[in-house]
DRENDO-1510 file (C-alpha; in Angstrom, 1 decimal, always signed):
<recs>
REC; n; res; u; v; w
REC; 1; MET; -40.2; +77.2; +111.6 .
REC; 2; ILE; -39.3; +73.9; +110.0 .
REC; 3; TRP; -42.4; +73.8; +107.8 .
REC; 4; PHE; -41.7; +77.2; +106.3 .
REC; 5; ARG; -38.0; +76.5; +105.7 .
REC; 6; ARG; -38.9; +73.4; +103.9 .
REC; 7; LEU; -41.5; +75.1; +101.8 .
REC; 8; LEU; -39.0; +77.8; +100.7 .
REC; 9; LEU; -36.5; +75.0; +99.9 .
REC; 10; LEU; -39.2; +73.4; +97.7 .
REC; 11; LEU; -39.9; +76.6; +95.9 .
REC; 12; VAL; -36.1; +77.3; +95.3 .
REC; 13; VAL; -35.4; +73.8; +93.7 .
REC; 14; SER; -38.9; +73.4; +91.6 .
REC; 15; GLY; -38.1; +76.2; +89.2 .
REC; 16; GLY; -39.8; +79.5; +88.2 .
REC; 17; LEU; -42.9; +78.1; +87.0 .
REC; 18; LEU; -43.7; +76.3; +90.1 .
REC; 19; LEU; -42.7; +79.3; +92.3 .
REC; 20; VAL; -45.0; +81.7; +90.3 .
REC; 21; CYS; -48.1; +79.2; +90.5 .
REC; 22; VAL; -47.4; +78.3; +94.4 .
REC; 23; LEU; -46.9; +81.8; +95.2 .
REC; 24; GLY; -50.2; +82.7; +93.4 .
REC; 25; TRP; -51.8; +79.7; +95.4 .
REC; 26; LEU; -50.6; +81.0; +98.7 .
REC; 27; PHE; -51.3; +84.7; +98.4 .
REC; 28; PHE; -53.4; +85.8; +95.6 .
REC; 29; GLY; -56.4; +83.4; +95.1 .
REC; 30; GLY; -59.1; +84.3; +93.1 .
REC; 31; GLY; -62.0; +82.5; +91.3 .
REC; 32; GLY; -60.3; +81.1; +88.2 .
REC; 33; HIS; -62.1; +80.6; +85.1 .
REC; 34; GLN; -65.9; +80.4; +85.2 .
REC; 35; PRO; -67.4; +77.0; +85.3 .
REC; 36; THR; -68.5; +75.6; +81.9 .
REC; 37; SER; -71.8; +74.1; +83.0 .
REC; 38; PRO; -74.2; +72.8; +80.4 .
REC; 39; ALA; -77.2; +75.1; +79.7 .
REC; 40; MET; -79.9; +74.2; +82.0 .
REC; 41; SER; -83.1; +75.3; +83.2 .
REC; 42; LYS; -83.9; +75.2; +87.0 .
REC; 43; VAL; -84.6; +71.9; +88.0 .
REC; 44; ASP; -88.3; +71.9; +89.4 .
REC; 45; ALA; -89.3; +70.0; +92.7 .
REC; 46; THR; -91.4; +67.5; +90.6 .
REC; 47; THR; -88.5; +66.4; +88.5 .
REC; 48; LEU; -86.3; +65.7; +91.8 .
REC; 49; ARG; -89.4; +63.6; +93.3 .
REC; 50; ASP; -89.4; +61.0; +90.4 .
REC; 51; PRO; -88.9; +57.5; +91.7 .
REC; 52; ALA; -86.9; +56.3; +88.7 .
REC; 53; LEU; -84.6; +59.3; +88.9 .
REC; 54; ILE; -84.0; +58.7; +92.8 .
REC; 55; ALA; -83.5; +55.0; +92.2 .
REC; 56; LYS; -80.8; +55.8; +89.6 .
REC; 57; GLY; -79.2; +58.5; +91.9 .
REC; 58; GLU; -78.9; +56.0; +94.7 .
REC; 59; TYR; -77.1; +53.5; +92.5 .
REC; 60; LEU; -74.7; +56.0; +91.5 .
REC; 61; VAL; -74.1; +57.6; +95.0 .
REC; 62; THR; -73.4; +53.8; +96.0 .
REC; 63; ALA; -71.1; +53.1; +93.3 .
REC; 64; GLY; -69.3; +56.5; +94.1 .
REC; 65; ASP; -69.1; +55.2; +97.7 .
REC; 66; CYS; -70.2; +58.7; +99.1 .
REC; 67; ALA; -71.0; +57.2; +102.3 .
REC; 68; GLY; -67.4; +56.3; +102.8 .
REC; 69; CYS; -66.5; +59.8; +103.6 .
REC; 70; HIS; -69.9; +61.4; +104.4 .
REC; 71; THR; -70.8; +59.1; +107.0 .
REC; 72; ALA; -69.3; +59.0; +110.5 .
REC; 73; GLN; -68.7; +55.9; +112.3 .
REC; 74; GLY; -72.1; +55.3; +114.2 .
REC; 75; GLY; -73.7; +58.3; +112.6 .
REC; 76; ALA; -76.5; +59.0; +110.5 .
REC; 77; GLY; -76.0; +58.3; +106.6 .
REC; 78; TYR; -74.5; +61.2; +104.6 .
REC; 79; ALA; -74.8; +63.4; +107.7 .
REC; 80; GLY; -71.0; +64.1; +107.9 .
REC; 81; GLY; -69.6; +64.6; +111.2 .
REC; 82; ARG; -66.1; +63.2; +110.7 .
REC; 83; SER; -62.9; +65.0; +109.7 .
REC; 84; LEU; -60.6; +64.0; +106.9 .
REC; 85; ALA; -56.7; +63.8; +107.9 .
REC; 86; THR; -54.2; +65.3; +105.4 .
REC; 87; PRO; -50.6; +66.1; +105.7 .
REC; 88; PHE; -51.5; +69.7; +105.8 .
REC; 89; GLY; -54.2; +69.2; +108.7 .
REC; 90; ASN; -57.8; +68.0; +109.0 .
REC; 91; ILE; -60.8; +68.9; +106.7 .
REC; 92; PRO; -64.2; +68.5; +108.1 .
REC; 93; VAL; -66.5; +66.4; +105.8 .
REC; 94; PRO; -69.8; +68.2; +105.2 .
REC; 95; ASN; -73.6; +66.8; +105.6 .
REC; 96; ILE; -75.1; +66.1; +102.5 .
REC; 97; THR; -78.6; +65.3; +103.8 .
REC; 98; PRO; -81.2; +67.7; +102.7 .
REC; 99; ASP; -81.1; +69.5; +106.2 .
REC; 100; ARG; -81.6; +73.2; +105.3 .
REC; 101; GLU; -79.4; +74.9; +107.9 .
REC; 102; THR; -76.2; +72.3; +108.0 .
REC; 103; GLY; -76.9; +70.2; +104.7 .
REC; 104; LEU; -77.8; +70.7; +101.2 .
REC; 105; GLY; -81.4; +71.4; +101.9 .
REC; 106; SER; -81.1; +74.9; +100.5 .
REC; 107; TRP; -79.0; +74.1; +97.6 .
REC; 108; SER; -80.4; +74.2; +94.2 .
REC; 109; PHE; -79.1; +71.5; +91.5 .
REC; 110; GLU; -77.2; +74.3; +89.7 .
REC; 111; ASP; -75.2; +74.4; +93.0 .
REC; 112; PHE; -74.5; +70.8; +93.3 .
REC; 113; TRP; -73.3; +70.6; +89.7 .
REC; 114; GLN; -70.9; +73.5; +90.3 .
REC; 115; ALA; -69.5; +71.6; +93.3 .
REC; 116; LEU; -69.3; +68.4; +91.6 .
REC; 117; HIS; -68.0; +69.5; +88.1 .
REC; 118; VAL; -66.1; +72.7; +89.0 .
REC; 119; GLY; -65.0; +72.2; +92.5 .
REC; 120; LYS; -66.6; +75.5; +94.0 .
REC; 121; GLY; -69.3; +75.7; +96.7 .
REC; 122; ARG; -72.7; +77.3; +96.8 .
REC; 123; HIS; -71.4; +80.9; +97.3 .
REC; 124; GLY; -68.5; +80.2; +94.6 .
REC; 125; GLU; -65.7; +79.3; +96.9 .
REC; 126; LEU; -63.1; +76.9; +96.1 .
REC; 127; LEU; -63.5; +73.8; +97.6 .
REC; 128; TYR; -60.5; +71.8; +99.0 .
REC; 129; PRO; -59.6; +68.9; +96.8 .
REC; 130; ALA; -60.1; +66.2; +99.7 .
REC; 131; PHE; -63.5; +66.4; +97.8 .
REC; 132; SER; -62.6; +64.5; +94.8 .
REC; 133; TYR; -63.9; +67.1; +92.3 .
REC; 134; THR; -60.8; +66.2; +90.2 .
REC; 135; SER; -62.2; +63.0; +89.4 .
REC; 136; TYR; -66.0; +64.0; +89.6 .
REC; 137; THR; -65.6; +66.5; +87.1 .
REC; 138; LYS; -66.0; +63.5; +84.6 .
REC; 139; VAL; -69.6; +62.8; +85.9 .
REC; 140; THR; -72.2; +63.5; +83.3 .
REC; 141; HIS; -75.1; +66.2; +84.0 .
REC; 142; ASP; -77.7; +63.5; +83.7 .
REC; 143; ASP; -76.0; +61.5; +86.4 .
REC; 144; ALA; -75.5; +64.4; +88.7 .
REC; 145; LEU; -79.1; +65.2; +88.6 .
REC; 146; ALA; -79.9; +61.8; +89.4 .
REC; 147; MET; -77.5; +61.7; +92.4 .
REC; 148; PHE; -78.8; +65.2; +93.5 .
REC; 149; ALA; -82.3; +63.8; +93.4 .
REC; 150; TYR; -81.5; +60.8; +95.7 .
REC; 151; LEU; -79.7; +62.9; +98.4 .
REC; 152; GLN; -82.4; +65.4; +98.6 .
REC; 153; SER; -84.9; +62.4; +99.1 .
REC; 154; LEU; -83.0; +61.4; +102.4 .
REC; 155; PRO; -84.2; +62.3; +105.7 .
REC; 156; PRO; -82.7; +65.7; +106.8 .
REC; 157; VAL; -80.3; +65.2; +109.7 .
REC; 158; ARG; -79.0; +68.4; +111.6 .
REC; 159; GLN; -75.1; +67.9; +111.8 .
REC; 160; PRO; -73.1; +71.1; +111.9 .
REC; 161; PRO; -69.6; +70.4; +110.5 .
REC; 162; SER; -66.5; +70.5; +112.7 .
REC; 163; ALA; -64.2; +73.5; +112.5 .
REC; 164; LEU; -61.6; +73.6; +109.8 .
REC; 165; ALA; -58.1; +72.5; +111.0 .
REC; 166; LEU; -55.6; +73.1; +108.2 .
REC; 167; ASN; -52.3; +74.6; +108.8 .
REC; 168; PHE; -51.2; +78.0; +107.7 .
REC; 169; PRO; -51.1; +78.7; +104.6 .
REC; 170; TYR; -53.3; +76.0; +103.4 .
REC; 171; SER; -56.2; +77.3; +105.5 .
REC; 172; LEU; -56.5; +80.2; +103.0 .
REC; 173; ARG; -59.5; +78.5; +101.2 .
REC; 174; ASN; -59.4; +81.2; +98.3 .
REC; 175; SER; -56.0; +80.7; +97.5 .
REC; 176; LEU; -56.3; +77.5; +95.6 .
REC; 177; THR; -56.2; +79.0; +92.2 .
REC; 178; ALA; -52.8; +78.0; +91.2 .
REC; 179; TRP; -53.3; +74.4; +92.7 .
REC; 180; ARG; -56.2; +74.0; +90.5 .
REC; 181; ALA; -54.2; +75.2; +87.3 .
REC; 182; LEU; -51.2; +72.5; +88.3 .
REC; 183; TYR; -53.8; +69.5; +88.9 .
REC; 184; PHE; -57.4; +70.2; +88.1 .
REC; 185; LYS; -58.7; +70.0; +84.5 .
REC; 186; GLU; -62.5; +70.4; +84.3 .
REC; 187; GLY; -64.4; +68.6; +81.9 .
REC; 188; VAL; -67.1; +65.8; +81.6 .
REC; 189; TYR; -65.8; +62.2; +80.6 .
REC; 190; VAL; -65.7; +62.1; +76.5 .
REC; 191; PRO; -66.1; +58.6; +75.1 .
REC; 192; ASP; -63.3; +57.3; +73.2 .
REC; 193; PRO; -64.8; +56.3; +69.8 .
REC; 194; GLY; -62.1; +53.7; +69.0 .
REC; 195; GLN; -63.0; +51.8; +72.1 .
REC; 196; SER; -66.1; +49.5; +73.0 .
REC; 197; GLU; -69.0; +50.5; +74.8 .
REC; 198; GLN; -68.1; +48.5; +77.5 .
REC; 199; TRP; -64.5; +49.8; +77.8 .
REC; 200; ASN; -65.8; +53.5; +77.8 .
REC; 201; ARG; -68.5; +52.6; +80.6 .
REC; 202; GLY; -65.4; +51.0; +82.6 .
REC; 203; ALA; -63.3; +54.0; +81.8 .
REC; 204; TYR; -66.1; +56.4; +82.9 .
REC; 205; LEU; -66.6; +54.8; +86.2 .
REC; 206; VAL; -63.1; +54.4; +87.2 .
REC; 207; GLN; -61.9; +57.9; +86.0 .
REC; 208; GLY; -65.2; +59.7; +87.3 .
REC; 209; LEU; -67.6; +58.5; +89.9 .
REC; 210; GLY; -65.2; +55.7; +91.3 .
REC; 211; HIS; -62.5; +58.3; +91.7 .
REC; 212; CYS; -59.8; +55.4; +91.7 .
REC; 213; ASN; -57.0; +57.7; +90.9 .
REC; 214; GLU; -57.4; +59.6; +94.1 .
REC; 215; CYS; -56.1; +56.8; +96.1 .
REC; 216; HIS; -54.2; +54.4; +93.4 .
REC; 217; ALA; -51.8; +57.2; +92.4 .
REC; 218; ALA; -48.9; +58.8; +94.3 .
REC; 219; ARG; -49.3; +62.4; +95.5 .
REC; 220; ASP; -46.4; +65.0; +95.5 .
REC; 221; THR; -45.5; +67.5; +98.1 .
REC; 222; LEU; -48.3; +69.9; +97.5 .
REC; 223; GLY; -50.8; +67.0; +97.9 .
REC; 224; GLY; -51.6; +66.6; +94.1 .
REC; 225; THR; -51.3; +64.0; +91.4 .
REC; 226; PRO; -49.8; +65.1; +87.9 .
REC; 227; GLN; -52.5; +64.8; +85.5 .
REC; 228; ASP; -50.5; +62.2; +83.4 .
REC; 229; VAL; -50.2; +59.9; +86.3 .
REC; 230; HIS; -52.9; +57.2; +86.2 .
REC; 231; LEU; -53.6; +54.3; +88.5 .
REC; 232; THR; -49.9; +53.7; +89.1 .
REC; 233; GLY; -50.1; +53.1; +92.8 .
REC; 234; GLY; -49.3; +55.2; +95.7 .
REC; 235; GLN; -49.5; +55.4; +99.5 .
REC; 236; ILE; -52.7; +56.8; +100.9 .
REC; 237; PRO; -51.9; +60.1; +102.9 .
REC; 238; GLU; -52.2; +59.7; +106.8 .
REC; 239; GLN; -53.6; +56.3; +106.4 .
REC; 240; ASN; -50.4; +54.2; +105.8 .
REC; 241; TRP; -51.8; +51.9; +103.3 .
REC; 242; TYR; -50.5; +51.6; +99.8 .
REC; 243; ALA; -53.2; +51.6; +97.1 .
REC; 244; PRO; -51.2; +49.2; +94.4 .
REC; 245; ASP; -50.7; +49.8; +90.7 .
REC; 246; LEU; -53.8; +48.5; +88.9 .
REC; 247; SER; -52.4; +47.6; +85.6 .
REC; 248; THR; -52.7; +43.7; +84.8 .
REC; 249; GLN; -49.9; +43.7; +82.5 .
REC; 250; SER; -46.1; +43.1; +82.8 .
REC; 251; ASN; -44.8; +44.7; +85.9 .
REC; 252; GLY; -48.2; +46.0; +87.0 .
REC; 253; GLY; -49.6; +45.8; +90.3 .
REC; 254; LEU; -52.0; +43.2; +89.2 .
REC; 255; GLN; -50.0; +41.4; +86.8 .
REC; 256; GLY; -51.6; +38.0; +85.9 .
REC; 257; TRP; -55.0; +38.8; +87.0 .
REC; 258; ASN; -57.5; +38.2; +84.6 .
REC; 259; GLU; -61.0; +40.2; +84.2 .
REC; 260; GLN; -62.8; +37.7; +86.5 .
REC; 261; ASP; -60.4; +38.1; +88.9 .
REC; 262; ILE; -61.1; +41.6; +89.2 .
REC; 263; VAL; -64.9; +41.2; +89.2 .
REC; 264; ASP; -64.7; +38.6; +91.9 .
REC; 265; LEU; -62.8; +41.2; +94.1 .
REC; 266; LEU; -65.2; +43.7; +93.6 .
REC; 267; LYS; -68.1; +41.7; +94.2 .
REC; 268; THR; -67.2; +39.5; +97.0 .
REC; 269; GLY; -64.0; +40.9; +98.6 .
REC; 270; GLN; -62.1; +37.8; +97.5 .
REC; 271; SER; -60.6; +36.3; +94.5 .
REC; 272; ALA; -58.1; +33.6; +93.3 .
REC; 273; LYS; -55.3; +36.4; +93.4 .
REC; 274; GLY; -56.2; +37.8; +96.8 .
REC; 275; ALA; -58.5; +39.5; +99.3 .
REC; 276; ALA; -59.6; +43.2; +100.0 .
REC; 277; PHE; -58.2; +44.4; +103.4 .
REC; 278; GLY; -57.8; +47.7; +104.7 .
REC; 279; PRO; -59.5; +50.8; +103.1 .
REC; 280; MET; -60.4; +48.5; +100.2 .
REC; 281; ALA; -62.4; +46.2; +102.4 .
REC; 282; ASP; -64.8; +49.4; +103.2 .
REC; 283; VAL; -65.0; +50.2; +99.5 .
REC; 284; VAL; -66.2; +46.7; +98.7 .
REC; 285; ALA; -68.6; +46.5; +101.5 .
REC; 286; GLN; -70.3; +49.9; +101.0 .
REC; 287; SER; -69.8; +50.3; +97.3 .
REC; 288; THR; -68.6; +47.8; +94.7 .
REC; 289; GLN; -70.5; +44.9; +95.8 .
REC; 290; HIS; -73.9; +46.7; +95.1 .
REC; 291; MET; -72.8; +47.6; +91.5 .
REC; 292; THR; -74.4; +45.5; +88.7 .
REC; 293; ASP; -72.3; +42.8; +87.0 .
REC; 294; ALA; -72.2; +44.5; +83.8 .
REC; 295; ASP; -70.6; +47.6; +85.4 .
REC; 296; LEU; -68.2; +45.5; +87.3 .
REC; 297; HIS; -67.1; +43.8; +84.0 .
REC; 298; ALA; -66.9; +47.1; +82.5 .
REC; 299; VAL; -64.3; +48.3; +85.1 .
REC; 300; ALA; -62.3; +44.9; +84.5 .
REC; 301; THR; -62.1; +45.5; +80.9 .
REC; 302; TYR; -60.8; +49.0; +81.4 .
REC; 303; LEU; -58.4; +48.0; +83.9 .
REC; 304; HIS; -57.3; +45.1; +81.7 .
REC; 305; SER; -56.5; +47.7; +79.2 .
REC; 306; LEU; -53.7; +49.7; +81.0 .
REC; 307; PRO; -50.3; +49.5; +79.9 .
REC; 308; ALA; -47.5; +47.6; +80.9 .
REC; 309; ARG; -45.2; +49.4; +83.6 .
REC; 310; ALA; -41.5; +49.9; +83.7 .
REC; 311; PRO; -39.9; +47.6; +86.2 .
REC; 312; LEU; -39.0; +49.3; +89.5 .
REC; 313; PRO; -35.2; +49.4; +90.3 .
REC; 314; GLU; -33.7; +46.8; +92.4 .
REC; 315; GLU; -32.9; +47.8; +95.9 .
REC; 316; LYS; -29.7; +46.6; +97.3 .
REC; 317; PRO; -30.2; +45.6; +100.9 .
REC; 318; PRO; -28.5; +47.6; +103.5 .
REC; 319; PHE; -26.9; +44.5; +105.2 .
REC; 320; ASN; -26.8; +40.7; +104.8 .
REC; 321; THR; -30.4; +39.5; +105.0 .
REC; 322; SER; -29.8; +35.7; +105.2 .
REC; 323; ALA; -30.4; +35.6; +109.2 .
REC; 324; LEU; -33.4; +38.0; +108.9 .
REC; 325; ILE; -35.0; +35.7; +106.2 .
REC; 326; GLN; -34.2; +32.6; +108.2 .
REC; 327; HIS; -36.0; +33.8; +111.4 .
REC; 328; GLY; -38.8; +35.1; +109.2 .
REC; 329; GLU; -39.3; +31.6; +107.8 .
REC; 330; GLN; -39.3; +30.1; +111.4 .
REC; 331; ILE; -42.1; +32.4; +112.4 .
REC; 332; TYR; -44.2; +31.9; +109.0 .
REC; 333; THR; -43.9; +27.9; +109.8 .
REC; 334; GLN; -45.3; +28.6; +113.3 .
REC; 335; ARG; -47.8; +31.4; +112.8 .
REC; 336; CYS; -48.9; +31.5; +109.1 .
REC; 337; ALA; -48.2; +28.3; +107.1 .
REC; 338; ASP; -51.3; +26.7; +108.5 .
REC; 339; CYS; -53.6; +28.9; +106.9 .
REC; 340; HIS; -51.5; +30.3; +104.0 .
REC; 341; GLY; -49.7; +27.1; +103.2 .
REC; 342; LYS; -46.1; +26.2; +102.9 .
REC; 343; ASN; -46.2; +27.2; +99.3 .
REC; 344; GLY; -47.9; +30.5; +100.2 .
REC; 345; ASN; -51.1; +29.8; +97.9 .
REC; 346; GLY; -53.6; +29.8; +100.6 .
REC; 347; VAL; -57.0; +28.1; +100.3 .
REC; 348; ALA; -59.3; +29.3; +97.6 .
REC; 349; GLY; -62.1; +31.1; +98.9 .
REC; 350; ILE; -61.0; +31.0; +102.4 .
REC; 351; TYR; -57.6; +32.1; +103.1 .
REC; 352; PRO; -55.9; +34.5; +100.5 .
REC; 353; PRO; -52.6; +33.4; +98.7 .
REC; 354; LEU; -49.3; +35.2; +99.7 .
REC; 355; ASN; -47.5; +33.9; +96.6 .
REC; 356; GLY; -47.9; +36.6; +93.8 .
REC; 357; ASN; -50.1; +38.7; +96.0 .
REC; 358; SER; -49.9; +42.4; +95.1 .
REC; 359; SER; -50.6; +43.6; +98.6 .
REC; 360; VAL; -47.4; +41.5; +99.5 .
REC; 361; THR; -45.2; +42.5; +97.1 .
REC; 362; GLU; -46.2; +46.2; +96.6 .
REC; 363; PRO; -43.2; +48.6; +96.8 .
REC; 364; THR; -43.3; +49.9; +100.4 .
REC; 365; GLY; -44.3; +46.6; +102.4 .
REC; 366; ILE; -46.8; +48.8; +104.5 .
REC; 367; ASN; -49.9; +46.5; +103.6 .
REC; 368; ALA; -48.1; +43.2; +104.6 .
REC; 369; THR; -46.8; +44.9; +107.7 .
REC; 370; ARG; -50.0; +46.5; +108.9 .
REC; 371; SER; -51.9; +43.1; +108.1 .
REC; 372; VAL; -49.5; +41.5; +110.5 .
REC; 373; LEU; -49.8; +44.3; +113.2 .
REC; 374; LEU; -53.6; +44.6; +112.9 .
REC; 375; GLY; -54.8; +41.5; +111.4 .
REC; 376; GLY; -56.8; +41.1; +108.2 .
REC; 377; PHE; -60.5; +41.3; +107.9 .
REC; 378; ALA; -62.2; +40.9; +104.6 .
REC; 379; PRO; -65.5; +42.7; +103.9 .
REC; 380; LEU; -68.7; +41.3; +104.6 .
REC; 381; THR; -70.5; +41.0; +101.2 .
REC; 382; ALA; -73.9; +39.1; +100.0 .
REC; 383; ALA; -71.7; +36.8; +98.4 .
REC; 384; SER; -69.4; +36.1; +101.2 .
REC; 385; PRO; -71.4; +36.8; +104.6 .
REC; 386; ARG; -69.2; +35.3; +106.9 .
REC; 387; PRO; -65.6; +35.6; +105.6 .
REC; 388; TYR; -62.5; +34.3; +107.4 .
REC; 389; SER; -60.5; +37.0; +109.1 .
REC; 390; MET; -56.6; +36.8; +110.3 .
REC; 391; PRO; -56.0; +37.9; +113.8 .
REC; 392; PRO; -53.8; +40.8; +114.9 .
REC; 393; PHE; -49.8; +39.9; +116.0 .
REC; 394; ALA; -49.3; +43.0; +117.4 .
REC; 395; GLN; -49.1; +41.8; +121.0 .
REC; 396; GLN; -47.3; +38.6; +120.0 .
REC; 397; LEU; -44.7; +39.7; +117.8 .
REC; 398; SER; -41.8; +42.3; +118.3 .
REC; 399; ASP; -41.0; +45.0; +115.7 .
REC; 400; ALA; -38.0; +42.6; +114.7 .
REC; 401; ASP; -40.1; +39.4; +114.4 .
REC; 402; VAL; -42.6; +41.3; +112.2 .
REC; 403; ALA; -39.9; +42.7; +110.0 .
REC; 404; ALA; -38.4; +39.3; +109.7 .
REC; 405; VAL; -41.8; +37.5; +108.7 .
REC; 406; VAL; -43.0; +40.2; +106.4 .
REC; 407; SER; -39.3; +40.3; +104.6 .
REC; 408; TYR; -39.5; +36.6; +104.1 .
REC; 409; ILE; -43.2; +36.5; +102.6 .
REC; 410; ARG; -42.0; +39.4; +100.4 .
REC; 411; GLN; -39.1; +37.3; +99.2 .
REC; 412; ALA; -40.6; +33.7; +99.2 .
REC; 413; TRP; -41.8; +31.6; +96.3 .
REC; 414; THR; -42.1; +33.9; +93.2 .
REC; 415; ASN; -42.2; +37.0; +95.2 .
REC; 416; LYS; -39.4; +39.6; +94.7 .
REC; 417; GLY; -40.2; +42.6; +97.1 .
REC; 418; PRO; -37.6; +44.4; +99.0 .
REC; 419; ILE; -37.1; +43.5; +103.0 .
REC; 420; VAL; -38.9; +45.5; +105.5 .
REC; 421; GLN; -36.8; +47.1; +108.2 .
REC; 422; GLU; -37.7; +47.2; +112.0 .
REC; 423; ARG; -37.8; +51.0; +112.1 .
REC; 424; ASP; -40.6; +50.8; +109.5 .
REC; 425; VAL; -42.4; +48.2; +111.6 .
REC; 426; SER; -42.2; +50.5; +114.4 .
REC; 427; LYS; -43.4; +53.7; +112.6 .
REC; 428; TYR; -46.6; +51.6; +111.0 .
REC; 429; ARG; -47.4; +50.2; +114.6 .
REC; 430; GLN; -47.8; +53.8; +115.8 .
REC; 431; THR; -50.0; +54.7; +113.2 .
REC; 432; PRO; -53.9; +55.0; +114.1 .
REC; 433; ILE; -56.2; +52.6; +112.5 .
REC; 434; ASP; -58.5; +55.2; +111.0 .
</recs>
């Protein structure tokens, strides 16, 4: 079997420590260390019915974009009913309404805390990290209690989960011990006394509830993100979108963005530097537009403190690209310049700039390619209820045409992105939208 040969090769070349850890993950399992939950008495029903606590929980659940995974398209809110695609197979998303048979109705707060903080289910089973407990472990006890109170206040919806569809050996749920040893560090966020209160609030939201690193960092062959990799950008598995590096400093994915640019994007879906498309448009629509200005500024303050990045190595084109770029410029002039401008600077608040746009220049070219193929649809927000959208060109342009125009855009004006080849366009054309 091809996958097994590849796995054996990976184990051979990855060294003794990884070999021991992975074999433990695949075959031995076990419960790992016990959760270090804070001492807490049983939470009574009166506490969970406190309107102020429920309102706080609603805000936190929204800020964490829980509906983004736990609500199926056209389905009841938070009732699950969909599966998350991973490179290892599909994982059903659970119902988190208070239905006693198929949701969280029979869960105690202690059960919920264990799932959020430790990554273990109600009966102690290890949870698959498609549930981002690697980030949620940083959520405080009080915030978790508020979230649980809100979820328990929802109308119960009966929605049984679909079957787990992971490939062997990843389907061995109780064998995640070594994966957790490699990629999971349990612990509530600890404020940095050397930083401001605003910075710490931003760090708490970004690192914990916002779980930004789950998309904005590359994953390795085993589906994990090393603990020293933080917001450096990465391709979102199985979705074929690239979540950019979030540093605003030299060589960062948001180089040149000021704090207001970040706030504007998260609040309205648009900023002077670009607009939210693809998965980020959903995040803005369902989550960040509803956050307070104080929290958005805190997030921006934290992101602005991320360090500069090392420059990416320059890629030598595999062939003479002059004809490709010339063809791309012709297509751009005919199809794109009326909106985005001959200078690529767009129209403020209407058409996003392409010049210096991080979604255009990101390392892979995925975002620009898929936007040309599928169109670009900014989120509907309270501040931008009727955003302009970009039509799809999948039917009008061939793979060669798309490769040419995207390559031109990635190298025009101040942009310095590598070219996109026709074979890449063909691959991304076949990728499902969701």
